[in-house]
C-alpha positions as CSV (number, residue, x, y, z in Angstrom):
1,M,4.2,-34.1,15.5
2,P,0.4,-34.8,15.1
3,D,-2.3,-33.3,12.7
4,Y,-5.1,-33.1,14.6
5,G,-7.4,-32.5,12.3
6,R,-9.3,-29.4,13.3
7,G,-11.2,-27.5,10.6
8,L,-8.9,-24.4,9.8
9,T,-9.9,-20.9,10.3
10,F,-8.1,-17.3,9.8
11,G,-8.3,-14.0,11.0
12,Y,-6.6,-10.7,10.9
13,F,-4.4,-8.8,13.8
14,L,-5.8,-5.4,13.9
15,I,-3.3,-3.2,15.1
16,P,-5.5,-0.8,17.6
17,N,-3.8,2.6,16.2
18,A,-6.0,5.7,16.8
19,A,-5.6,7.4,13.7
20,D,-6.3,4.6,11.1
21,P,-10.2,3.3,10.4
22,L,-10.4,0.9,12.4
23,L,-13.9,-0.2,11.9
24,D,-14.2,0.2,7.9
25,A,-11.1,-2.3,8.9
26,A,-13.1,-4.4,10.8
27,R,-16.0,-4.9,8.0
28,D,-13.6,-5.1,5.2
29,I,-11.9,-8.4,7.2
30,E,-15.8,-9.9,7.8
31,A,-16.5,-8.8,3.9
32,R,-13.7,-11.1,2.9
33,S,-15.0,-14.2,4.8
34,L,-12.1,-14.2,7.7
35,D,-12.8,-16.2,10.8
36,W,-11.4,-13.8,13.3
37,I,-9.8,-9.8,14.3
38,G,-7.5,-10.4,16.7
39,V,-6.6,-7.4,18.9
40,Q,-3.4,-6.5,20.7
41,D,-3.8,-5.3,23.9
42,H,-1.2,-2.7,25.5
43,P,-3.2,0.1,27.1
44,Y,-0.1,1.9,28.0
45,Q,0.6,2.7,24.3
46,R,0.0,6.4,24.0
47,R,-1.1,5.7,19.5
48,F,-3.6,3.1,20.2
49,V,-7.4,3.1,21.5
50,D,-8.2,0.9,24.6
51,T,-8.4,-2.8,23.2
52,W,-11.5,-3.7,25.0
53,T,-13.5,-0.2,23.9
54,L,-12.7,-1.2,20.7
55,L,-13.7,-5.3,20.5
56,G,-17.1,-3.6,21.8
57,A,-17.5,-1.7,18.6
58,L,-16.0,-4.0,16.6
59,A,-19.1,-6.1,17.8
60,A,-21.4,-3.2,16.9
61,V,-20.0,-3.1,13.5
62,T,-20.2,-6.9,12.2
63,T,-22.8,-9.8,12.2
64,R,-20.3,-12.9,12.1
65,V,-16.7,-12.7,12.5
66,G,-15.4,-13.8,15.6
67,F,-12.9,-11.4,18.0
68,F,-10.8,-11.7,20.5
69,P,-8.1,-10.0,22.3
70,D,-4.6,-11.0,21.2
71,V,-3.9,-11.2,24.0
72,A,-5.1,-9.3,27.1
73,N,-3.2,-7.6,29.8
74,L,-3.7,-9.0,32.9
75,P,-1.6,-6.9,35.5
76,L,-3.9,-4.0,34.5
77,R,-7.4,-5.6,34.0
78,P,-9.3,-7.4,36.9
79,P,-10.2,-10.6,36.0
80,A,-13.4,-10.4,37.5
81,I,-14.2,-7.5,35.6
82,M,-12.6,-8.3,32.4
83,A,-14.8,-12.0,33.1
84,K,-17.6,-9.5,33.2
85,A,-16.9,-7.7,29.6
86,A,-16.2,-10.8,28.5
87,A,-19.6,-12.1,29.1
88,S,-21.3,-9.2,27.8
89,L,-19.9,-8.9,24.5
90,D,-20.5,-12.7,24.1
91,V,-24.0,-12.1,24.7
92,L,-24.1,-8.5,22.5
93,S,-22.4,-10.4,19.8
94,G,-24.1,-13.5,19.8
95,G,-21.7,-15.5,21.1
96,R,-18.7,-14.2,19.1
97,F,-16.0,-13.6,21.6
98,E,-13.0,-15.5,22.9
99,L,-10.8,-14.4,25.7
100,G,-7.3,-14.5,24.8
101,L,-5.1,-13.8,27.8
102,G,-1.3,-13.2,28.7
103,A,0.6,-13.1,31.9
104,G,1.6,-9.7,31.1
105,S,5.1,-8.2,30.0
106,F,6.4,-4.7,29.4
107,W,6.5,-4.3,33.2
108,D,7.9,-0.9,33.2
109,A,4.9,0.5,31.1
110,V,2.4,-1.7,33.2
111,E,3.9,-0.2,36.8
112,A,4.1,3.3,34.9
113,Y,-0.3,2.6,34.8
114,G,-0.2,1.6,38.4
115,G,-0.2,-2.1,37.6
116,P,1.9,-4.6,39.2
117,R,5.8,-5.6,38.4
118,R,6.2,-9.3,38.7
119,E,8.0,-11.6,38.7
120,P,8.0,-14.4,36.1
121,R,6.7,-17.2,39.2
122,D,4.1,-14.5,40.9
123,A,2.8,-13.9,37.1
124,L,1.7,-17.0,36.4
125,T,0.3,-18.0,39.6
126,A,-1.4,-15.0,39.0
127,L,-2.6,-16.2,35.4
128,E,-3.7,-19.3,37.1
129,E,-6.0,-18.1,39.9
130,A,-7.3,-15.7,37.2
131,I,-8.6,-18.3,35.0
132,Q,-10.3,-19.8,38.1
133,V,-12.1,-16.6,39.0
134,I,-13.2,-15.8,35.3
135,R,-14.7,-19.2,35.3
136,L,-16.8,-18.5,38.4
137,V,-17.9,-15.3,37.1
138,W,-19.1,-17.4,34.0
139,S,-20.4,-19.9,35.9
140,G,-24.2,-17.8,36.8
141,E,-23.3,-18.5,40.8
142,R,-23.9,-15.9,43.6
143,N,-22.1,-15.9,46.6
144,L,-18.9,-16.6,45.2
145,R,-15.5,-16.2,47.0
146,F,-12.1,-17.0,45.9
147,N,-9.0,-16.3,48.1
148,G,-5.9,-16.1,46.0
149,A,-2.1,-14.6,46.4
150,H,-3.2,-11.8,44.1
151,Y,-6.8,-12.4,43.4
152,R,-10.4,-12.9,45.7
153,L,-14.1,-12.7,45.6
154,A,-15.4,-12.4,48.4
155,G,-19.6,-13.1,47.8
156,A,-19.8,-12.2,44.3
157,H,-23.1,-12.2,41.9
158,S,-22.2,-13.9,38.6
159,G,-24.0,-12.7,35.5
160,P,-24.4,-12.6,32.9
161,V,-23.8,-15.6,31.7
162,P,-21.8,-16.0,27.9
163,L,-23.8,-16.9,25.4
164,H,-21.5,-19.9,24.8
165,P,-19.0,-21.5,26.3
166,I,-15.7,-18.9,26.1
167,G,-12.1,-19.9,25.5
168,I,-9.4,-18.7,27.3
169,W,-6.3,-19.2,25.3
170,L,-3.5,-18.7,27.0
171,G,-0.4,-16.5,25.4
172,V,2.4,-18.1,26.7
173,Y,5.6,-19.5,26.3
174,G,7.7,-20.9,29.5
175,P,7.5,-24.3,30.2
176,R,5.7,-23.6,33.5
177,A,3.4,-21.9,31.2
178,L,2.8,-24.6,29.1
179,R,2.3,-27.3,31.9
180,L,-0.2,-24.8,32.9
181,A,-1.8,-24.8,29.4
182,G,-2.1,-27.8,29.0
183,R,-4.0,-28.6,32.4
184,V,-6.2,-26.0,31.7
185,A,-6.4,-23.5,28.9
186,D,-8.9,-23.7,25.8
187,G,-6.4,-22.6,23.1
188,W,-2.7,-22.0,23.1
189,V,-1.7,-17.9,20.8
190,P,2.0,-17.9,20.0
191,S,3.2,-15.7,17.8
192,L,5.9,-17.2,15.0
193,T,8.1,-14.3,14.3
194,G,11.2,-15.7,12.2
195,N,12.1,-19.3,14.1
196,I,9.8,-22.2,13.8
197,S,11.9,-24.4,16.3
198,R,10.2,-22.1,19.5
199,L,7.0,-23.4,18.4
200,S,7.2,-26.5,17.7
201,E,9.2,-27.0,21.3
202,G,5.9,-25.3,23.3
203,S,3.6,-27.6,20.8
204,A,5.5,-30.6,22.5
205,R,5.6,-29.2,25.8
206,L,1.7,-28.3,25.4
207,D,0.6,-31.9,24.5
208,D,2.9,-33.5,27.0
209,A,1.0,-31.6,29.9
210,A,-2.1,-32.4,28.8
211,A,-1.1,-35.9,28.5
212,A,-0.3,-35.7,32.1
213,A,-3.4,-34.2,33.2
214,S,-5.3,-36.7,31.6
215,R,-6.8,-34.8,28.7
216,D,-6.8,-35.0,24.9
217,P,-4.2,-32.9,23.5
218,A,-6.5,-32.3,20.2
219,E,-9.1,-30.1,23.0
220,I,-6.7,-27.9,23.0
221,R,-7.2,-25.1,20.0
222,R,-3.9,-24.1,18.1
223,V,-3.7,-20.4,17.2
224,V,-0.8,-18.5,15.5
225,N,0.0,-15.2,15.0
226,V,1.6,-14.8,11.6
227,N,3.6,-12.2,11.0
228,G,5.2,-11.6,7.6
229,Q,4.7,-10.1,3.9
230,I,3.6,-11.3,1.0
231,T,5.7,-10.6,-1.8
232,D,5.9,-11.4,-5.4
233,G,9.6,-12.1,-5.2
234,P,11.9,-14.6,-4.4
235,S,11.9,-15.7,-0.3
236,Q,13.4,-13.7,2.3
237,G,13.0,-15.8,4.8
238,L,10.3,-17.6,6.8
239,L,7.1,-15.8,6.3
240,H,8.3,-13.2,4.2
241,G,8.3,-14.6,0.5
242,P,5.6,-15.2,-2.6
243,I,1.6,-17.0,-2.5
244,D,3.3,-20.3,-3.0
245,Q,5.6,-20.2,0.3
246,W,3.1,-19.0,2.4
247,I,0.6,-22.3,1.3
248,E,3.3,-24.2,1.7
249,E,4.5,-23.0,5.2
250,L,1.0,-22.5,6.5
251,T,0.1,-26.2,5.7
252,D,3.2,-27.4,7.0
253,L,2.2,-25.5,10.4
254,A,-1.4,-27.2,10.2
255,V,-0.2,-31.0,9.1
256,G,3.2,-31.0,10.6
257,Y,2.4,-29.1,13.8
258,G,-1.4,-29.0,14.4
259,F,-2.4,-25.5,13.9
260,D,-5.7,-24.9,13.2
261,T,-5.9,-20.9,13.0
262,F,-4.1,-18.7,11.9
263,I,-4.0,-14.9,12.5
264,F,-2.3,-12.8,9.5
265,W,-0.5,-9.5,10.6
266,G,1.2,-8.0,7.6
267,E,1.9,-4.5,7.2
268,G,0.7,-2.7,3.9
269,E,-2.8,-2.1,2.0
270,D,-2.4,-5.2,-0.5
271,Q,-1.5,-7.4,2.4
272,L,-4.9,-8.5,3.9
273,P,-6.7,-9.1,0.9
274,R,-3.9,-11.2,-0.8
275,F,-4.3,-13.0,2.7
276,A,-7.6,-13.6,2.5
277,E,-8.2,-14.1,-1.4
278,E,-5.6,-16.1,-2.2
279,V,-3.3,-17.7,0.9
280,A,-6.3,-19.0,3.3
281,P,-8.5,-21.1,0.3
282,A,-5.4,-22.3,-1.3
283,V,-4.2,-23.1,2.6
284,R,-7.6,-24.9,3.4
285,A,-7.7,-27.0,0.1
286,Q,-3.8,-28.4,0.0
287,V,-5.0,-29.3,4.0
288,A,-7.4,-31.1,2.6
289,A,-5.8,-32.5,0.1
290,E,-3.1,-33.8,2.3
291,R,-5.2,-35.1,4.6
292,A,-7.0,-37.1,2.5
293,T,-3.8,-39.0,1.1
294,P,-3.4,-42.1,2.8
């Protein structure tokens, strides 16, 4: 797999538990010089605050860190309104918002909240339509029209225009979904939770799809959620072990598989500081050293 040579960025996966000091956590993430805050979007989870409300609050209490839904729940969020919210957050934050987007999952819960239950083919069609709608609503143009199987615009006026070109990062896995991502997405947001083969196969499919669409695969940002535990003991498997293991594994993801952004999800009070202070700088240094070696 190629290394696309992109600069590395690092972030934290903030679980939106209503009982947690979420805004204090966001300030801490920024103070530790991480680049991103990713927030999962499960509106039906009763213990969570609403993700989009939280994203607005994150924008208000930070000044530098970027943020994104990881990933937005399309079946419960109409794409035109989501596009308006995304553009608004980008303007209000000074251009720090990106849009992670998924086709949907947990269909019983989606249906319980009044959303549609979609078969995989329909969910993917809806996702493709949504991307078109979102980009139209970001265009700043008037009298927008779109007539799809799932979504439509009937003379809508767009605005505000995002402060910067917001990336659409797709959290998808299947062959058809990865072909879509390779054709139209600005980024790919998979999760690594114990087996790298799925990630490797997905990355190869994404590259093939981009090339088939006459795109440079390097144009597509590779963002990976890394869920694990930083320990002082021996390795207990992928992403569960000491600092040296984390450095080796994330470096391999960068130079061996082309990933450029790592969003860390680790439970425990010591996990964020260890990732920010011990892992991220060392991975940057190791990747730079390997890239400099002929």
